[in-house]
C-alpha positions in Angstrom: 64.6 87.1 86.5 64.4 90.8 85.7 65.7 92.9 82.8 69.0 94.7 83.1 69.5 98.1 81.6 71.1 96.5 78.6 68.1 94.3 78.0 69.8 91.1 79.2 68.2 89.0 81.9 69.4 89.7 85.4 70.4 86.5 87.0 70.0 85.8 90.7 71.4 83.3 93.1 69.4 82.5 96.2 71.4 83.9 99.2 71.4 80.7 101.1 72.9 78.8 98.1 75.4 81.6 97.5 76.6 81.4 101.1 76.7 77.6 101.0 78.7 77.5 97.8 81.2 80.2 98.9 81.8 78.5 102.2 82.2 75.0 100.7 83.3 75.2 97.1 85.0 78.6 97.7 86.5 77.7 101.1 90.1 78.8 100.5 89.2 82.3 99.4 86.4 82.6 102.0 88.8 81.7 104.8 91.3 84.3 103.6 88.5 86.8 103.3 87.3 86.0 106.9 90.9 86.7 108.1 91.0 90.1 106.3 87.5 90.8 107.6 88.7 90.2 111.2 91.6 92.5 110.6 89.3 95.3 109.3 86.6 95.1 112.1 87.0 98.9 112.7 86.0 99.6 109.1 82.4 100.0 108.0 80.7 96.8 106.8 77.3 96.2 105.1 75.6 93.3 103.3 75.8 93.3 99.5 73.8 90.7 97.5 74.7 88.0 100.0 78.4 89.1 100.4 79.9 91.1 103.2 81.1 94.5 101.8 83.8 96.3 103.8 85.0 99.8 103.0 88.6 99.8 103.9 91.4 102.4 103.9 93.6 100.8 101.3 93.5 102.4 97.8 92.6 99.2 96.0 89.7 96.8 96.2 89.6 93.0 96.6 87.2 90.1 96.6 87.7 86.9 98.6 84.8 84.5 98.6 82.0 85.9 100.7 84.0 89.0 101.4 84.3 92.1 99.3 86.7 94.9 100.3 86.3 98.2 98.5 88.5 101.3 98.9 87.0 104.2 101.0 88.6 106.5 98.4 87.4 105.3 95.0 88.8 108.3 93.1 92.2 108.2 94.7 93.9 107.6 91.4 91.6 110.1 89.5 91.7 113.2 91.7 90.8 115.4 88.7 87.4 113.7 88.4 86.5 114.1 92.1 82.9 115.2 92.7 80.6 113.8 95.5 78.3 112.3 92.8 81.2 110.7 90.9 82.8 109.4 94.1 79.5 107.7 95.2 78.9 106.2 91.7 82.5 104.9 91.4 82.2 103.3 94.9 79.1 101.4 93.8 80.6 100.5 90.5 83.7 99.0 92.3 81.4 97.0 94.6 79.6 95.6 91.5 83.0 94.7 89.9 84.2 93.0 93.1 80.9 91.2 93.4 81.6 89.9 89.9 84.7 88.3 91.3 82.6 86.6 93.9 80.6 85.0 91.1 83.9 83.9 89.5 84.7 82.3 92.9 81.5 80.3 92.5 82.6 79.1 89.1 86.3 78.3 89.9 85.9 77.1 93.5 89.2 76.1 95.0 91.1 77.1 91.9 89.9 80.7 92.1 93.0 82.1 93.8 95.3 80.7 91.1 93.0 81.1 88.1 91.5 84.5 88.9 93.2 86.0 92.0 96.8 85.6 90.8 96.3 87.0 87.2 94.3 89.9 88.7 97.0 90.8 91.2 99.7 90.5 88.5 97.8 92.7 86.1 97.2 95.2 89.0 100.6 95.4 90.5 103.4 94.1 88.2 105.4 97.1 87.0 105.4 96.0 83.3 101.6 95.9 83.3 101.3 99.2 85.3 103.6 100.9 82.7 101.7 99.3 79.8 98.3 100.6 81.1 99.8 104.1 81.6 101.7 104.2 78.3 99.0 102.7 76.1 96.0 104.1 78.0 94.6 100.6 78.6 91.9 100.4 81.2 92.5 98.1 84.1 89.2 96.6 83.4 90.0 95.7 79.7 91.4 92.3 80.3 90.2 89.0 81.7 89.5 88.4 84.6 88.6 92.0 85.2 86.3 92.4 82.2 84.6 89.2 83.1 84.1 90.4 86.7 82.4 93.5 85.3 80.1 91.4 83.1 79.2 89.0 85.9 78.7 91.8 88.5 76.3 93.6 86.1 74.5 90.4 85.2 73.9 89.4 88.8 73.2 92.8 90.4 71.5 94.7 87.6 73.8 97.6 88.5 76.5 99.3 86.5 80.2 98.3 86.8 83.2 100.5 86.0 83.2 99.2 82.4 86.3 100.4 80.6 86.0 104.0 81.8 88.6 103.9 84.5 
């Protein structure tokens, strides 16, 4: 283990074990992720800590088992903050956040889609929550499971997540 920037121990999962667990214990979300991956073959892909990271054209990001899909326009909703440096940093922070969801997939296994995926989608897209975040200036990352994904992503990558800034 190594030290993270916040002095916590960085945890690691051997890649073979990570892959095995995602394909067995996390089978439902990994199968869905494989289907989305096949539908996005024309997008850029790269390995990321044992996961397959895809930069897709949608304006939101998603994690499904072994597969992480990150928007190719990370500052789409924050046009006033757009600089090349900020865009690159935000893209990496989103990858760390989504990777944190893959760790949640390892914990929750076949219950992940209901226990983590559904609450995440509702918080992201349900109009009452969209209005609440806008009206009360609540960060998307302020509630579980998003805050937990940030914590796990940072713990298992040693990199910075979006935190509560966005």
